C-alpha positions in Angstrom: -62.7 42.5 -26.5 -62.2 40.5 -23.3 -60.0 37.3 -23.1 -61.5 34.0 -22.0 -59.1 33.4 -19.2 -59.6 37.0 -17.9 -63.4 36.6 -17.9 -63.0 33.6 -15.6 -61.0 35.7 -13.1 -63.0 38.8 -13.6 -60.3 40.8 -15.3 -61.5 43.0 -18.2 -58.1 43.9 -19.7 -57.7 44.2 -23.5 -56.4 41.0 -25.0 -54.3 43.0 -27.4 -52.8 45.1 -24.7 -52.0 42.2 -22.5 -50.4 40.3 -25.4 -48.4 43.3 -26.4 -46.9 43.7 -23.0 -46.0 40.0 -22.6 -44.5 40.0 -26.1 -42.4 43.1 -25.2 -41.1 41.5 -22.0 -40.1 38.2 -23.6 -38.4 39.8 -26.6 -36.5 42.2 -24.4 -35.2 39.4 -22.3 -34.2 37.2 -25.3 -32.3 40.1 -27.0 -30.4 41.0 -23.8 -29.4 37.3 -23.4 -28.1 37.2 -27.0 -26.0 40.3 -26.8 -23.9 39.8 -23.6 -25.8 37.7 -21.2 -25.5 40.5 -18.6 -26.7 40.3 -15.0 -29.7 42.4 -16.1 -30.8 39.9 -18.7 -30.3 37.1 -16.1 -32.5 39.0 -13.7 -35.1 39.4 -16.4 -35.0 35.7 -17.2 -35.3 34.6 -13.6 -38.1 37.0 -12.9 -40.0 35.7 -15.9 -39.6 32.1 -14.7 -40.6 33.0 -11.2 -43.7 34.8 -12.4 -44.8 31.9 -14.6 -44.3 29.3 -11.8 -46.3 31.4 -9.5 -49.2 31.6 -12.0 -49.2 27.9 -12.6 -49.1 27.2 -8.8 -52.2 29.4 -8.2 -54.1 27.7 -11.0 -53.4 24.3 -9.5 -54.5 25.4 -6.1 -57.8 26.9 -7.2 -58.4 27.2 -10.9 -62.0 28.3 -10.5 -61.6 30.6 -7.6 -61.4 34.3 -8.6 -58.4 36.3 -7.4 -59.8 38.6 -4.8 -56.5 40.3 -4.3 -56.6 41.9 -7.7 -58.8 45.0 -8.2 -61.3 44.7 -10.9 -61.3 47.8 -13.0 -64.6 49.3 -13.9 -66.2 49.0 -17.3 -65.8 52.7 -17.9 -62.0 52.6 -17.1 -61.5 49.6 -19.3 -63.3 51.2 -22.2 -61.2 54.4 -21.8 -57.9 52.4 -21.6 -58.9 50.4 -24.6 -59.6 53.6 -26.6 -56.2 55.0 -25.7 -54.5 51.8 -26.8 -56.4 51.7 -30.1 -55.6 55.4 -30.8 -51.9 54.8 -30.1 -51.9 51.7 -32.3 -53.6 53.6 -35.2 -51.1 56.5 -34.9 -48.2 54.0 -35.0 -49.4 52.3 -38.1 -49.6 55.6 -39.9 -46.0 56.6 -39.0 -44.3 53.3 -39.6 -44.3 51.2 -42.9 -46.2 48.0 -43.0 -44.4 44.9 -41.6 -44.6 41.3 -42.5 -46.7 39.0 -40.3 -44.8 36.7 -38.0 -46.0 33.8 -35.9 -44.8 33.6 -32.2 -45.6 31.0 -29.5 -46.1 32.0 -25.9 -46.8 29.4 -23.1 -49.5 27.1 -24.5 -51.0 29.6 -27.0 -50.0 30.2 -30.6 -51.2 33.3 -32.5 -50.4 35.1 -35.7 -49.5 38.7 -34.9 -47.8 41.7 -36.4 -44.3 42.2 -35.0 -44.3 45.9 -33.8 -41.8 48.2 -35.5 -40.5 48.8 -32.1 -38.6 45.5 -32.0 -37.0 45.8 -35.4 -34.6 48.5 -34.4 -31.4 46.9 -33.3 -29.7 50.1 -32.2 -27.8 50.1 -29.0 -29.8 52.9 -27.4 -33.2 51.2 -28.2 -31.9 48.0 -26.6 -30.9 49.8 -23.5 -34.3 51.5 -23.2 -36.1 48.2 -23.6 -34.0 46.5 -20.9 -34.6 49.4 -18.5 -38.4 49.3 -19.2 -38.4 45.6 -18.6 -36.6 45.9 -15.2 -39.0 48.6 -14.2 -41.9 46.4 -15.1 -40.5 43.5 -13.1 -39.9 45.6 -10.0 -43.5 46.9 -10.2 -44.7 43.3 -10.5 -42.8 42.2 -7.4 -43.8 45.2 -5.3 -47.5 44.8 -6.1 -48.3 41.2 -6.1 -52.0 41.8 -6.5 -51.8 44.6 -9.1 -51.6 42.6 -12.3 -53.9 45.0 -14.3 -51.9 48.1 -13.0 -48.6 46.4 -14.0 -49.9 45.8 -17.5 -51.1 49.4 -17.9 -47.7 50.6 -16.7 -45.9 48.5 -19.3 -48.2 49.7 -22.1 -47.4 53.3 -21.2 -43.7 52.7 -21.0 -43.8 51.0 -24.4 -45.6 54.0 -25.9 -42.9 56.4 -24.5 -40.2 54.1 -25.8 -41.7 54.1 -29.3 -41.7 57.9 -29.4 -38.0 58.0 -28.3 -37.1 55.5 -31.1 -38.8 57.7 -33.7 -36.8 60.7 -32.5 -33.6 58.6 -32.5 -34.2 57.5 -36.2 -34.6 61.2 -37.2 -31.4 62.1 -35.5 -29.4 59.2 -37.1 -30.7 59.9 -40.6 -30.8 63.7 -41.0 -32.2 65.0 -44.3 -29.7 66.3 -46.8 -26.7 64.4 -45.4 -23.7 64.6 -47.7 -22.1 61.4 -48.9 -18.5 60.7 -47.9 -16.0 61.9 -50.6 -13.0 60.0 -51.8 -10.7 62.5 -50.1 -12.4 61.8 -46.7 -11.7 58.1 -46.9 -9.0 56.7 -44.7 -5.6 56.1 -46.4 -5.5 52.7 -44.7 -8.5 51.5 -46.7 -6.7 52.0 -50.0 -5.5 48.8 -51.6 -1.7 48.5 -51.3 -1.4 47.1 -54.8 -2.9 50.4 -56.1 -0.6 52.6 -54.0 2.7 51.1 -55.4 2.0 51.8 -59.1 0.8 55.3 -58.2 4.1 56.0 -56.3 6.1 54.6 -59.2 4.2 56.8 -61.6 4.9 59.8 -59.4 8.6 59.0 -59.3 8.6 58.5 -63.1 7.1 61.9 -63.6 9.7 63.4 -61.3 12.6 61.8 -63.2 11.1 62.9 -66.5 11.0 66.4 -65.2 14.7 66.3 -64.2 15.8 64.9 -67.5 13.8 67.4 -69.6 15.2 70.3 -67.5 18.7 69.0 -68.0 18.2 68.8 -71.8 17.0 72.3 -71.9 20.0 73.5 -70.0 22.3 71.5 -72.4 20.8 73.1 -75.4 23.1 75.5 -77.3 21.8 78.9 -78.0 21.4 79.6 -81.7 23.3 82.9 -81.5 26.3 81.3 -79.8 26.4 78.5 -82.3 26.3 80.9 -85.2 29.1 83.2 -83.8 31.5 80.4 -83.0 30.9 78.4 -86.2 31.6 81.6 -88.3 35.0 82.1 -86.5 36.0 78.4 -87.0 34.9 78.2 -90.6 36.8 81.4 -91.5 40.0 80.0 -89.9 39.8 76.6 -91.7 39.1 78.1 -95.1 42.1 80.4 -94.9 44.3 77.5 -93.5 43.5 75.3 -96.5 44.3 78.1 -98.9 47.7 78.6 -97.1 48.5 74.8 -97.4 47.6 74.7 -101.1 49.6 77.8 -102.0 52.5 78.0 -99.5 53.5 74.4 -99.1 54.7 71.5 -101.3 53.9 68.5 -99.1 50.3 69.5 -98.3 49.2 71.2 -101.5 46.9 68.3 -102.4 44.9 68.7 -99.3 41.2 67.8 -99.8 38.0 69.5 -98.6 37.8 69.6 -94.8 35.8 66.8 -93.1 33.9 68.3 -90.2 33.2 65.6 -87.6 32.7 65.4 -83.9 29.8 66.2 -81.6 29.3 69.7 -82.8 28.7 68.7 -86.4 26.7 65.7 -85.3 24.3 68.0 -83.3 25.4 66.2 -80.2 27.3 69.0 -78.5 26.1 70.0 -75.1 26.2 73.1 -73.0 28.5 75.4 -75.1 29.8 75.3 -78.7 33.3 75.2 -77.4 34.8 72.1 -79.2 35.3 71.6 -82.9 37.0 68.8 -84.8 38.1 69.3 -88.4 40.0 66.7 -90.4 42.1 67.8 -93.4 42.5 64.7 -95.7 45.5 64.0 -97.8 44.3 61.6 -100.6 46.6 58.6 -101.3 45.9 56.3 -104.3 48.2 53.3 -103.7 49.1 52.3 -100.2 50.0 49.1 -98.4 48.8 48.7 -94.8 49.9 46.2 -92.2 48.2 45.6 -88.8 50.2 47.0 -85.9 49.3 45.0 -82.8 46.5 42.5 -82.4 43.3 44.7 -82.0 43.1 45.7 -85.7 42.8 49.5 -85.0 46.5 50.5 -85.7 48.4 50.1 -88.9 51.8 50.8 -90.5 51.4 52.5 -93.9 53.7 52.3 -96.9 53.2 54.4 -100.0 53.8 52.5 -103.3 56.1 54.1 -105.8 54.7 57.2 -107.3 54.9 60.9 -107.4 53.1 61.7 -104.1 54.6 64.7 -102.3 54.3 62.6 -99.1 57.2 60.4 -100.1 59.3 62.9 -98.2 58.1 61.3 -95.0 58.9 57.7 -96.0 62.6 57.3 -95.6 62.6 53.6 -94.7 59.6 52.1 -96.7 57.3 53.2 -93.8 55.4 56.4 -93.9 56.3 58.1 -90.6 53.3 59.6 -88.9 55.4 61.5 -86.4 57.5 63.3 -89.0 54.4 64.1 -91.1 52.6 65.5 -88.1 55.6 67.6 -87.0 55.8 69.2 -90.5 52.1 69.9 -90.5 52.3 71.6 -87.0 55.0 73.9 -88.3 52.8 75.1 -91.2 49.9 75.7 -88.9 52.0 77.8 -86.5 53.3 79.8 -89.5 49.8 80.5 -90.6 48.4 81.3 -87.2 50.7 84.3 -86.8 48.4 86.1 -89.1 45.5 85.3 -86.7 46.7 86.6 -83.3 43.4 85.8 -81.7 44.2 82.1 -82.1 46.6 80.5 -79.7 48.3 77.1 -80.3 48.3 74.7 -77.4 51.3 72.5 -76.4 51.5 69.1 -78.2 50.1 66.1 -76.3 51.7 62.7 -76.6 49.8 60.4 -79.0 47.4 63.2 -80.0 46.9 63.5 -83.7 45.5 67.0 -83.6 47.0 70.5 -83.6 44.8 72.3 -81.0 44.1 76.0 -81.1 42.0 78.1 -78.8 40.1 81.4 -79.4 37.8 83.4 -77.1 34.5 84.3 -78.7 32.4 86.5 -76.4 32.4 84.7 -73.0 33.1 81.3 -74.5 36.7 79.9 -75.1 36.5 77.6 -78.1 38.9 74.8 -78.8 39.7 73.7 -82.4 41.3 70.4 -83.2 42.8 70.3 -86.7 43.7 66.8 -87.7 45.8 65.9 -90.7 44.8 62.4 -92.1 45.2 60.0 -95.0 42.2 59.4 -97.2 42.4 55.8 -98.4 40.3 54.7 -101.4 40.4 51.0 -101.1 38.7 48.1 -99.4 38.3 48.4 -95.6 40.7 46.4 -93.5 39.8 42.8 -92.8 39.3 43.5 -89.1 36.2 45.4 -90.0 34.4 42.4 -91.6 32.4 41.6 -88.5 31.7 45.2 -87.5 29.1 47.7 -88.5 26.1 45.5 -87.6 23.4 47.8 -88.9 21.6 45.3 -91.1 18.5 45.1 -88.9 18.6 48.8 -88.0 19.5 50.9 -91.0 19.4 48.1 -93.6 21.8 46.0 -95.7 21.8 48.5 -98.6 23.0 51.4 -96.3 25.7 49.1 -95.0 27.0 48.3 -98.5 27.0 52.0 -99.4 29.2 52.7 -96.3 31.6 49.9 -97.2 32.2 51.5 -100.6 33.3 54.8 -99.1 36.9 55.6 -98.3 38.3 55.3 -94.8 40.8 57.5 -93.0 44.0 57.0 -91.1 45.1 59.5 -88.5 48.6 59.9 -86.9 47.7 58.4 -83.5 49.3 55.7 -81.3 49.0 54.2 -77.9 51.6 53.8 -75.2 55.2 55.1 -75.4 56.2 56.5 -78.8 59.7 54.9 -78.9 58.5 51.3 -78.3 59.3 49.2 -81.4 57.2 46.4 -82.9 58.5 44.5 -85.9 60.9 47.3 -86.7 58.1 50.0 -86.5 58.0 52.6 -83.7 54.7 53.4 -82.0 54.9 57.0 -82.9 55.0 56.2 -86.6 51.8 54.1 -86.8 48.3 55.2 -87.9 44.9 54.6 -86.4 41.9 53.8 -88.6 39.1 56.2 -88.4 35.4 56.0 -89.4 34.3 59.3 -88.0 32.6 60.3 -91.3 30.5 57.1 -91.2 29.6 57.8 -87.5 28.4 61.2 -88.5 26.2 59.9 -91.2 24.8 57.1 -89.0 23.8 59.7 -86.4 22.2 61.8 -89.1 20.2 58.8 -90.5 19.6 57.3 -87.1 16.0 56.1 -87.7 14.9 52.7 -89.0 12.3 54.8 -90.9 13.6 57.5 -93.2 11.2 60.0 -91.7 12.4 59.6 -88.1 12.6 63.0 -86.5 11.5 64.7 -89.6 8.3 66.8 -90.0 6.5 63.9 -91.7 7.5 61.3 -89.1 7.6 60.6 -85.4 10.4 61.9 -83.1 12.8 59.6 -81.2 15.1 60.3 -78.2 18.3 58.6 -79.4 20.3 61.9 -79.5 18.8 63.1 -76.3 19.8 59.9 -74.5 23.4 60.3 -75.8 23.5 63.9 -74.7 22.4 62.9 -71.2 24.9 60.1 -71.0 27.7 62.4 -72.1 26.7 65.0 -69.5 26.4 62.4 -66.7 29.9 61.1 -67.6 31.2 64.7 -67.6 29.8 65.5 -64.2 31.2 62.2 -62.7 34.6 63.0 -64.1 34.5 66.4 -62.5 33.6 64.8 -59.1 36.3 62.1 -59.4 39.5 62.7 -61.3 40.2 59.0 -61.5 37.6 58.8 -64.3 39.6 61.0 -66.6 40.4 58.0 -68.9 36.8 57.7 -69.9 35.6 59.9 -72.8 32.5 60.8 -74.8 33.5 58.3 -77.5 32.7 55.5 -75.0 29.2 57.0 -74.6 28.7 57.2 -78.4 29.8 53.7 -79.0 27.4 52.5 -76.3 24.5 54.2 -78.1 25.5 52.7 -81.5 25.5 49.2 -80.0 22.1 49.9 -78.3 20.6 51.0 -81.5 21.5 47.8 -83.2 19.9 45.8 -80.4 16.7 47.9 -80.2 16.3 48.7 -83.9 12.7 50.1 -84.1 12.0 53.8 -83.8 9.2 52.9 -81.4 11.9 51.5 -79.0 13.2 55.1 -78.7 10.0 57.1 -78.6 10.5 60.7 -77.6 7.7 60.5 -75.1 9.5 57.6 -73.4 12.8 59.3 -72.6 13.0 58.1 -69.0 12.7 54.4 -69.9 15.0 54.7 -72.9 17.7 56.5 -71.0 17.5 54.0 -68.2 18.0 51.2 -70.6 21.0 52.9 -72.2 22.5 53.4 -68.8 22.0 49.7 -68.0 23.8 48.9 -71.3 26.7 51.2 -70.3 26.9 49.6 -66.8 27.0 46.1 -68.4 29.9 47.1 -70.6 31.7 48.6 -67.6 31.2 45.6 -65.3 32.5 43.2 -68.0 35.3 45.7 -68.8 34.6 45.3 -72.4 33.2 47.7 -75.0 34.0 46.7 -78.6 34.7 49.2 -81.3 31.6 49.6 -83.4 33.6 49.0 -86.6 36.4 46.8 -85.3 35.0 44.2 -82.9 38.5 43.0 -82.0 39.3 46.3 -80.3 38.2 46.7 -76.7 37.8 50.4 -75.9 37.9 49.8 -72.2 41.2 48.0 -72.1 43.0 51.2 -71.0 41.1 52.2 -67.8 41.2 48.7 -66.3 38.4 46.5 -64.8 38.5 47.9 -61.2 38.0 51.5 -62.4 35.3 50.4 -64.8 33.4 48.7 -62.0 33.7 51.8 -59.8 32.2 54.0 -62.6 29.5 51.4 -63.1 28.5 51.7 -59.4 28.4 55.5 -59.6 26.2 55.3 -62.7 23.8 52.8 -61.1 23.5 54.9 -58.0 22.5 57.9 -60.1 20.0 55.9 -62.1 18.3 54.3 -59.1 18.1 57.6 -57.1 16.6 59.8 -59.9 19.9 61.5 -61.0 20.6 63.8 -58.0 23.8 64.9 -59.8 21.6 66.5 -62.5 19.4 68.2 -60.0 22.4 69.8 -58.3 23.6 71.0 -61.6 20.4 72.7 -62.7 
C-alpha cells in the first residue's frame, strides 16, 4: 500500500515501514532525553529538528515538484521489500504476546497503531542499542541527502536485528529452572532489627539455662554417698542418746533427735558433708525475758520443780554456758568409744559440739546441739512474722503456732558483757528450724506441688543455686565470710510469700525465677536489711555492715547480668 504523500513525490515505500522507522527514531530520542539527557540524545533531538525543518522548507519552495535527487525504486524491489517486512512482522507477532493499542501523534497526522514489543523493554542494554541505531540512521541521513528510501530501508533492517538481540537478551535474563533465593542467602542487613534483638535475647536465655542446669547436675549428691554418710551419722546419734539416758543424770530426759539443716531439707549441695542434729531437753514451766531489742535472744528461768536442769540455775537464771559445758564433757566421754570421730575445738558463741569423720573420700561434719523444748505460746516478737497466709494458708500457720519452739545456747558479741544482770554467754536464742524444715517440705501453694500428681516447681533449685553462688563468692573474697546459707534461705522464704503461686516458680522457668530471687537478695543487701522470717524485728544483716553488703550486692549483680561466669569456671 502506497502513501498519498509518497505518490505525489513518486516514492513507493510501504507506509507501515516508513511509519515504523519514524516511530522508532522519535521514541528512542524521547527515552534517551528522559534517562540522562546525554550529548547523544541532544544530537538525536537536534538532528530530528533539522530534518523536519528541511522537509518543510522544501515543501514551501515547490510542493508539487517531484524530488529528482531521490532514486525511485522499481515496482519489483518495492514489492520484494514489502514482502520481507510483512514476513518479519508476522514472525514477531507469533513470538511476542499481544499488546494493547495505543494512539500516537506525529507531525500533523494522528493514527492508531500497535506499539511494537521492541519499545516495551526498558533494560539498559536495549536502550543503548536503540540509541546506537538512531545515531547510525541519522549519520546515514546526513551523508546521503537524496537517499531517503535507502535510509528508511537501513533503519528497518537495524530494527529487525535489534529485536532479535532483545529476544536473546530476555532468554538470558530469565533462564528456565532458576532457583528462588533462599532465606539463608538473604542479606543480614535486610533483617528487621526489632526481630534480631528478641532472637539474641532468646539465645542468651538458652545459654544461661544451660549453665544453671549443668550447675544443678553438678551439685546433686550421689545416692550412694548420701546413704553411706547418713548411716554413719545415724549410728552415732542413736548411741549418743542411749549414753545420755543411761550414763547421765542431767540429760537423761533427752527427747528424740530433731534432724534439721540443709541435708534433711534436701537442700544440701555438692557433698553430704554437713549434718545438724538437735537434742531437745523438754521443759514444762519456764519464764523467758527478752535479752536485747531484736526479740531473738532471751534469758530463761525454770520455775520451781523437779527438773534435773535446776543444777544449771544457781541465780534464778538458767545458765546456757554451764549447761553447754557439761553437755560437751559427756559427748567427749562418749566419743572415746568411737575413735573414728574427732571433736573440734569450741567456737565462741557456737551452740554446737562439732565432730568430724572421714567416710570414703568425704570428711563429714556433725553439729550436735543441745536445746530446750518449750511447750508454750510463741514469744510476742513473733506475732508479725511467719506471713504465709497467702502462700500456704491460714490453717497451716495456725498449726505451726501450736507447735513448741526451741531455745539454743547461742549469743552474739562478747560472752562476758552484762545486760540487766545477765551475761551474754548465758542467754538463749529462739529457734524455729523445725518449722523451716516443714515449710520447705510443703513449699507449694498446691498440695500436689512437686509430687507425681502435680506440677514441679524450682523453689529448691533456686535456693541451691543461690547458696552455691554465695559459697563461690566467699571463696573468692574472704571478706564475705560473715554471710551464710541462712541468709539465702531467709531470702527464699520472703520471696515465696511475695510470689505465692506455684506457676510463679515453674520448673521450666528456672532462669527467670532465679534471676528474680537474686534481685530480691540484691535489694536486701543494698538496704542492709533482711528481717528474720519469724521475728521481723531482727535484722540478719546487722552484723556484716552496709558497705560490705553493698559490695556483695555488686558482685551478685555482675554475675547475674553476665550469665554467671563463676558457675562456668566451676563446671
